[in-house]
N, C-alpha and C positions, 0 to 999 in steps of 0.2 A: 696295378701291375699289368704288364703285358702278357696275351695268351695267344697261341697259335692254333688255329682251327683248319684242319686238313679235311677235306670231304673227298672220298672216292667214289667216283661215278660207277653205276651199272654199265654194262655194255650197250652200245647203241642209245646212249642218253639223250642226243640232241633233241628229238621230238620233246621229251618231258622237259628239258630244260627251257624249250621255247615257250612252252605253256606257263611256267611261272617265273621266267626271268624277270619281269617288270617288279613283282613282288620281292624277289630276293635282292634286287638293285635298291628299291626303295628303304629295304631295311638297312642295306649298307650305308646309304645316303644320310641316314638318321644318325648312325655311328659317327660318320664323317661330320655331320653338322655339329655335333655334340664334342668334338675334337678328340674322339676315341678310337678312329680308325687310323692305322699307320699304313697298311697296304692290303689290297685285295685282287685277286684275279683269278681266272683259270689255267688249268695246265692243258695246251693244245695236245691232241693224241699224235701230232706229228710235228715236225721241225718248222712250223709256220705260225706266224701271228694270226693268220686267217685259214684255219684248217678245213674250212668248208664242210663236206659230209663226214669227214672222217671225225669231227667234234673234239670233245675234251674228256680227259681221264679223271678230272677232279678239280678241285679249287684250293686256293690258299688264303687265308684272312689271317692278320695279326692286327689285334685291337687291344685296347685297354678295358678291363672290367674290374670291378670291385674284388672279385674272388673267383677261384676256379669253378665253384658251383655256379656262379653268375654267368660264367663264359660258357659252361656246360649247356645251362638253361637256354642260352640265347642261341646257341647251336642246335639245339634240340628242336626249337621253334622255327628254325629256317625252312622255307617252303621247299627248297631243294631236298632237304632230308624228309619232311613231312610227306612229301610227293613221290618219294622214290627215285630221285636223280641219284642220290647218294646211297650207296649200300652200307658205307661206314664213315664215321667222322671221328677224328682223333682231336681232342682238346688237351694242350697242355700248356704249363707256365712258359713263358719266352723272355729271355733275358738279352735285350739289345745292347751290342757291343761297339759295332759300326754300321752305319755312321753314328757318331756320338749323338745321343739323345739330347735334345734341348732342355 
C-alpha cells in the first residue's frame, strides 16, 4: 500500500538539512531502486524551485510499504527526523487516484 510521509521543518533548517542531505537522499534512492518510491521532494519556503537562503518548510514522500507501522518506522529512522530538521512527521495511508497506477 502507498503511504504519505510529510515532514515539517524547524525554523531556519537549511544548515541542518545540508549536514545530512546525502544520508536522506541515499535512503530515498534505496526506496526508488526497489520500485517503492512514487515521489519525493521538499517544499520551498518561497514560490521558487531554488529558494536560496529562504530554505524549505518541509518535505513530502509518497512510497510503498507493507504496513503503516513499516512506513512509520522508516520515517522515524530518517536522518532529517533524527537530527532535528523535522520537528514533526505525519505518516498516513495514501490512495492514488490520478494518474492511474500501473
